C-alpha positions in Angstrom: -7.4 -13.6 14.7 -8.1 -13.9 11.0 -10.7 -12.3 8.8 -13.4 -14.6 7.4 -15.0 -13.7 4.1 -13.9 -11.2 1.5 -11.5 -8.6 2.7 -8.9 -5.9 1.7 -5.2 -6.2 2.3 -3.9 -2.7 2.3 -0.1 -2.4 2.0 1.4 0.7 3.7 5.0 1.8 3.5 7.4 4.4 2.1 8.3 4.2 -1.6 11.1 1.7 -2.4 10.3 -0.4 0.7 9.2 -3.6 -1.2 5.5 -3.0 -1.7 5.6 -4.3 -5.3 7.3 -7.5 -4.2 4.8 -8.1 -1.4 1.8 -7.4 -3.7 3.4 -9.6 -6.4 3.6 -12.6 -4.0 0.0 -12.3 -3.0 -0.9 -12.1 -6.7 0.3 -15.7 -6.9 -2.6 -16.8 -4.7 -5.6 -18.3 -6.4 -8.0 -16.5 -4.1 -6.4 -13.1 -4.3 -6.4 -10.3 -6.8 -4.4 -7.0 -6.9 -5.3 -3.5 -8.0 -2.0 -1.7 -7.4 -2.1 1.8 -6.0 -5.8 2.5 -6.0 -5.3 6.0 -4.6 -3.7 6.9 -8.0 -6.6 5.7 -10.1 -8.3 9.1 -10.3 -5.0 10.7 -11.4 -4.4 8.0 -14.0 -7.9 8.6 -15.4 -7.3 12.4 -15.6 -3.9 11.9 -17.3 -5.1 9.2 -19.7 -2.6 6.7 -18.2 -3.0 3.1 -17.4 -1.8 -0.5 -17.8 -0.5 0.0 -21.3 -3.7 1.9 -22.3 -5.8 4.6 -20.7 -7.8 3.2 -17.7 -11.2 3.9 -19.3 -10.1 1.9 -22.4 -9.0 -1.1 -20.3 -11.5 -3.9 -20.3 -10.7 -4.9 -16.8 -10.9 -1.5 -15.2 -13.9 -0.6 -17.3 -15.7 -3.6 -15.9 -14.6 -2.9 -12.4 -15.9 0.7 -12.6 -19.1 -0.5 -14.2 -19.7 -3.0 -11.4 -19.0 -0.3 -8.9 -21.5 1.9 -10.7 -19.0 4.6 -11.2 -18.2 6.5 -14.4 -14.5 7.2 -15.0 -15.0 11.0 -14.7 -16.8 10.5 -11.4 -14.1 8.4 -9.7 -12.6 9.9 -6.6 -9.7 8.1 -5.0 -7.3 11.0 -4.2 -6.9 12.8 -0.9 -7.5 16.6 -0.9 -4.9 18.4 -2.8 -4.8 21.3 -0.3 -2.1 20.4 2.2 -3.9 21.8 5.2 -7.2 20.1 4.4 -5.4 16.8 3.7 -3.7 16.9 7.1 -6.9 17.8 8.8 -8.9 15.0 7.2 -6.1 12.5 7.9 -6.1 13.5 11.6 -9.8 13.2 11.8 -9.8 9.8 10.0 -7.0 8.6 12.3 -9.0 9.6 15.4 -12.0 7.7 14.1 -9.8 4.6 13.4 -8.1 4.8 16.8 -11.4 5.1 18.7 -13.1 2.6 16.4 -15.7 5.3 15.9 -15.6 5.9 12.1 -19.3 6.6 12.1 -18.7 9.7 14.3 -15.8 11.0 12.2 -17.0 10.3 8.7 -19.3 13.3 8.6 -16.2 15.5 9.1 -14.4 14.2 6.1 -15.2 16.6 3.3 -13.5 14.6 0.5 -12.3 11.6 2.4 -15.9 10.3 2.9 -16.3 10.1 -0.9 -12.8 8.6 -1.4 -13.6 5.9 1.2 -17.0 5.2 -0.5 -15.6 5.0 -4.0 -12.5 3.0 -2.9 -14.7 0.5 -1.1 -17.0 0.1 -4.1 -14.0 -0.4 -6.5 -12.3 -2.9 -4.3 -15.5 -4.9 -3.8 -16.1 -4.8 -7.5 -12.5 -6.0 -8.2 -12.9 -8.9 -5.8 -16.2 -9.9 -7.4 -14.8 -9.7 -10.9 -11.9 -12.0 -10.1 -14.0 -14.2 -7.8 -11.3 -13.5 -5.2 -11.6 -13.5 -1.4 -8.9 -10.9 -0.9 -8.1 -7.8 -2.9 -4.7 -6.2 -2.5 -4.4 -2.4 -2.5 -0.7 -1.3 -2.5 -1.4 2.4 -2.3 1.3 2.7 0.5 0.1 6.0 1.9 -1.0 5.9 5.6 -3.7 8.5 4.8 -5.2 6.3 2.2 -5.3 3.5 4.7 -7.4 5.5 7.2 -9.8 6.4 4.5 -10.2 2.7 3.6 -10.9 2.0 7.2 -13.9 4.3 7.0 -15.6 2.4 4.1 -18.2 -0.2 4.9 -17.9 -2.6 2.0 -15.1 -4.9 3.1 -13.0 -5.4 6.3 -9.4 -4.1 6.0 -6.2 -5.6 7.2 -3.2 -3.3 7.0 0.3 -4.6 6.2 2.9 -2.1 7.3 6.1 -2.6 5.3 9.3 -1.2 6.9 12.8 -1.1 5.4 16.1 0.3 6.7 15.8 4.0 6.1 19.2 4.2 4.5 18.3 1.6 1.9 14.9 3.3 1.3 16.4 6.8 0.9 19.2 5.7 -1.4 16.8 3.7 -3.6 14.5 6.7 -3.9 17.4 9.1 -4.7 18.8 6.7 -7.3 15.4 6.4 -9.0 14.0 9.9 -8.8 16.9 12.2 -8.1 15.2 13.9 -5.1 17.3 15.5 -2.4 18.6 13.4 0.5 16.9 15.8 2.9 13.5 15.5 1.3 13.8 11.7 1.0 14.8 11.3 4.6 12.1 13.6 5.9 9.4 11.7 3.9 10.7 8.4 5.3 10.5 9.7 8.9 7.0 11.1 8.4 5.8 7.9 6.8 7.4 5.6 9.3 6.1 7.6 12.3 2.6 7.6 10.8 2.9 3.8 10.3 3.9 3.3 13.9 1.0 5.4 15.2 -1.5 3.6 13.0 -0.1 0.2 13.9 -0.6 1.0 17.6 -4.1 2.1 17.0 -5.1 -1.0 15.0 -3.3 -3.6 17.1 -2.2 -7.0 15.9 -5.7 -8.2 15.0 -6.1 -5.7 12.3 -2.5 -5.1 11.1 0.8 -6.8 10.5 4.3 -5.3 10.7 6.7 -6.6 8.1 10.4 -5.9 7.7 11.6 -5.8 4.1 14.8 -7.6 5.1 12.8 -10.5 6.7 10.5 -10.7 3.7 13.4 -11.1 1.4 15.2 -13.6 3.7 12.2 -15.9 4.1 9.3 -14.8 1.9 7.3 -18.0 2.5 7.1 -17.5 6.3 6.3 -13.8 6.2 3.7 -14.0 3.5 2.0 -17.0 5.1 1.8 -15.2 8.4 -0.1 -12.4 6.7 -2.2 -14.8 4.7 -3.4 -16.3 8.0 -4.6 -12.9 9.1 -6.8 -12.5 5.9 -8.0 -16.0 5.7 -6.0 -17.3 2.7 -5.0 -20.9 2.6 -1.2 -21.7 2.5 -1.7 -24.1 -0.3 -3.3 -21.5 -2.6 0.0 -19.9 -3.7 1.3 -20.8 -7.2 4.6 -20.3 -8.7 3.9 -18.2 -11.9 2.9 -14.6 -12.1 0.0 -13.6 -14.2 0.8 -12.8 -17.8 -1.2 -9.6 -18.1 -0.8 -6.9 -15.6 -3.5 -4.3 -14.9 -2.4 -2.9 -11.5 -2.1 0.9 -11.1 1.2 2.5 -10.4 4.1 0.5 -8.9 7.7 0.2 -9.8 8.5 0.8 -13.5 9.6 -2.4 -15.2 8.4 -4.6 -12.4 7.2 -7.9 -14.0 5.9 -9.7 -11.0 7.4 -11.7 -8.2 7.8 -15.4 -7.3 9.0 -16.9 -4.0 12.2 -18.1 -5.7 13.2 -14.8 -7.2 12.9 -12.5 -4.2 16.2 -10.9 -3.3 17.2 -8.2 -0.9 18.5 -5.0 -2.6 21.6 -4.2 -0.6 23.4 -1.9 -3.1 23.0 1.1 -0.7 25.6 -0.4 1.6 28.3 0.0 -1.1 26.9 2.9 -3.2 25.5 5.4 -0.7 28.0 8.2 -0.2 29.2 8.9 3.3 27.9 12.5 3.2 24.5 11.3 2.3 24.5 8.8 5.2 25.4 11.6 7.5 22.5 13.6 6.2 20.1 10.7 6.8 21.5 10.1 10.2 20.9 13.7 11.3 17.3 13.5 10.2 16.2 9.9 10.7 19.0 8.1 12.5 17.3 8.0 15.9 14.1 6.6 14.4 16.1 4.1 12.3 17.9 2.8 15.5 14.6 2.6 17.4 13.6 0.1 14.6 16.7 -1.9 15.4 18.6 -0.9 12.2 22.1 -0.4 13.5 
């Protein structure tokens, strides 16, 4: 079953699982536009960050916020910063999504209700500005996805992107220097959340994508998702856009094309044995359940 009319493609997955690549491939479609990690927009505004210039000074984002009838200082796209409140709201929002009863759970979302409303308005404005049928939000966070599923502006299709946990963890450690324990535990939490939300949404409202399959045959994988959101197969081009205005993402990422997608397999040679053992103790069982030997 595909979505007809304008819609949101929300990419969910742990960091370093290929979300920038997947977003970049959809950016090649004439009827799609990308916003990057929308959940980070509020933080970017507060820290005067952006796509080479602060978000409020960017013509594209300025126009999007204006169309959404939101002043930069009023934008709310972040989950509650209090851990307990964040977990409570995510649980409530998940329940509403699972029961398809978001109208019942929305009143219990203290901040999430505003995040959902602002996100929906911004995504709708971005689609209208680009005359696009699909707007891609690569926020990655499962909690952000359940907020999006509570907004009423656009239907949402969630693309869950999963990668071998060892490759994900090694890539995160190499980039950020975080501890193997923290990286592994975050991968486990994110992946379990993805599995639960995937079951709740079902195949009509979500797609499950393996990073390794995306890299091996990007045309087939991307077209399968394109079918779900109503994008024509012949709408994909070969060249990425020159100017990038998406929020967040991998530093130095310059876009993707179908001919340049390659699987990053460095972890197989570079990941120390002790680090593999640490990951296996924390996430090995889950990794094997996902058929990663």
